[in-house]
Z-matrix of the N, CA and C atoms (Angstrom, degrees):
N
C 1 1.411
C 2 1.518 1 119.71
N 3 1.374 2 114.79 1 -38.83
C 4 1.382 3 120.10 2 178.81
C 5 1.612 4 109.80 3 -62.55
N 6 1.206 5 113.69 4 -41.17
C 7 1.476 6 122.22 5 -174.18
C 8 1.556 7 106.81 6 -63.52
N 9 1.274 8 116.80 7 -44.26
C 10 1.450 9 122.48 8 178.71
C 11 1.507 10 110.81 9 -64.55
N 12 1.229 11 117.54 10 -41.43
C 13 1.513 12 121.23 11 177.58
C 14 1.461 13 111.64 12 -61.50
N 15 1.371 14 113.38 13 -47.17
C 16 1.557 15 121.19 14 -177.64
C 17 1.517 16 103.93 15 -60.16
N 18 1.270 17 124.80 16 -40.94
C 19 1.382 18 125.51 17 -178.02
C 20 1.659 19 114.23 18 -73.17
N 21 1.231 20 113.44 19 -7.61
C 22 1.495 21 115.05 20 175.90
C 23 1.494 22 112.65 21 -83.09
N 24 1.389 23 112.91 22 -17.60
C 25 1.538 24 118.28 23 176.79
C 26 1.529 25 107.17 24 -84.46
N 27 1.336 26 107.80 25 129.03
C 28 1.497 27 114.55 26 -177.37
C 29 1.405 28 117.47 27 -51.21
N 30 1.324 29 119.33 28 -37.75
C 31 1.500 30 121.61 29 -172.90
C 32 1.545 31 110.87 30 -78.67
N 33 1.294 32 115.39 31 -15.91
C 34 1.542 33 117.41 32 178.71
C 35 1.530 34 112.64 33 -124.20
N 36 1.329 35 114.57 34 22.98
C 37 1.432 36 120.14 35 -177.96
C 38 1.482 37 113.14 36 -69.77
N 39 1.349 38 123.88 37 -23.19
C 40 1.392 39 131.13 38 -179.57
C 41 1.428 40 110.05 39 -99.61
N 42 1.274 41 129.24 40 6.17
C 43 1.335 42 130.73 41 -179.47
C 44 1.458 43 113.89 42 -72.90
N 45 1.429 44 116.96 43 136.04
C 46 1.438 45 122.47 44 -176.59
C 47 1.607 46 106.97 45 -74.66
N 48 1.287 47 113.33 46 157.49
C 49 1.439 48 120.73 47 177.83
C 50 1.643 49 108.20 48 -57.01
N 51 1.323 50 111.52 49 -45.23
C 52 1.403 51 119.73 50 -179.76
C 53 1.667 52 112.57 51 -57.22
N 54 1.373 53 109.87 52 -48.73
C 55 1.511 54 111.68 53 174.93
C 56 1.448 55 114.44 54 -61.28
N 57 1.356 56 121.35 55 -37.45
C 58 1.385 57 119.84 56 177.63
C 59 1.513 58 114.19 57 -64.52
N 60 1.398 59 110.88 58 -47.86
C 61 1.524 60 115.55 59 176.64
C 62 1.521 61 110.76 60 -54.60
N 63 1.303 62 115.44 61 -44.64
C 64 1.492 63 118.19 62 -176.82
C 65 1.592 64 113.01 63 -64.36
N 66 1.294 65 110.34 64 -39.54
C 67 1.554 66 114.99 65 173.39
C 68 1.486 67 113.98 66 -60.85
N 69 1.422 68 113.95 67 -48.19
C 70 1.472 69 120.10 68 -179.94
C 71 1.598 70 110.48 69 -60.95
N 72 1.313 71 115.79 70 -40.18
C 73 1.488 72 121.25 71 176.02
C 74 1.496 73 115.09 72 -60.59
N 75 1.299 74 115.30 73 -43.73
C 76 1.473 75 123.71 74 177.34
C 77 1.452 76 109.40 75 -65.02
N 78 1.244 77 121.51 76 -46.89
C 79 1.473 78 126.82 77 -177.59
C 80 1.494 79 107.58 78 -61.91
N 81 1.378 80 124.09 79 -42.22
C 82 1.381 81 124.80 80 175.91
C 83 1.441 82 114.44 81 -67.53
N 84 1.373 83 117.21 82 -37.60
C 85 1.464 84 119.47 83 178.99
C 86 1.577 85 112.19 84 -61.39
N 87 1.280 86 114.74 85 -37.38
C 88 1.409 87 123.73 86 -174.97
C 89 1.560 88 117.53 87 -88.39
N 90 1.474 89 109.88 88 0.64
C 91 1.440 90 112.14 89 -174.62
C 92 1.472 91 112.98 90 -70.26
N 93 1.372 92 121.67 91 -23.72
C 94 1.387 93 119.30 92 177.93
C 95 1.418 94 111.30 93 -73.00
N 96 1.340 95 123.74 94 -32.39
C 97 1.436 96 125.49 95 173.56
C 98 1.480 97 112.19 96 -63.84
N 99 1.261 98 116.50 97 -41.56
C 100 1.499 99 121.56 98 170.98
C 101 1.502 100 118.48 99 -56.58
N 102 1.281 101 115.02 100 -44.67
C 103 1.365 102 123.83 101 178.50
C 104 1.560 103 114.04 102 -66.49
N 105 1.366 104 118.15 103 -42.80
C 106 1.418 105 125.41 104 176.02
C 107 1.495 106 108.22 105 -62.47
N 108 1.366 107 120.02 106 -44.39
C 109 1.488 108 123.23 107 -176.94
C 110 1.473 109 109.68 108 -66.82
N 111 1.316 110 120.55 109 -33.66
C 112 1.345 111 124.58 110 179.93
C 113 1.556 112 110.88 111 -69.87
N 114 1.268 113 115.25 112 -47.30
C 115 1.475 114 123.88 113 178.85
C 116 1.433 115 107.23 114 -57.16
N 117 1.342 116 116.90 115 -49.46
C 118 1.628 117 123.05 116 -178.14
C 119 1.496 118 106.57 117 -53.08
N 120 1.353 119 113.95 118 -53.32
C 121 1.479 120 122.81 119 -177.37
C 122 1.496 121 113.01 120 -51.59
N 123 1.415 122 111.00 121 -48.12
C 124 1.536 123 118.98 122 -179.31
C 125 1.402 124 106.56 123 -67.45
N 126 1.281 125 126.31 124 -41.47
C 127 1.524 126 121.50 125 179.75
C 128 1.477 127 116.04 126 -66.13
N 129 1.435 128 117.20 127 -26.98
C 130 1.398 129 116.58 128 178.64
C 131 1.541 130 108.56 129 -74.32
N 132 1.293 131 123.21 130 -22.35
C 133 1.358 132 123.74 131 -173.05
C 134 1.521 133 110.63 132 -79.89
N 135 1.373 134 118.05 133 -16.39
C 136 1.430 135 121.08 134 179.17
C 137 1.350 136 115.49 135 -81.08
């Protein structure tokens, strides 16, 4: 389902299934870093 939706976007319409899966896996692997960075930014604002 996600792959079909990605292909509906003009800029990623020609992406291969392997490219899409690789991008998703990379995004998931780095999610912890994004969460930590966001929490750090929020704590600085307080």
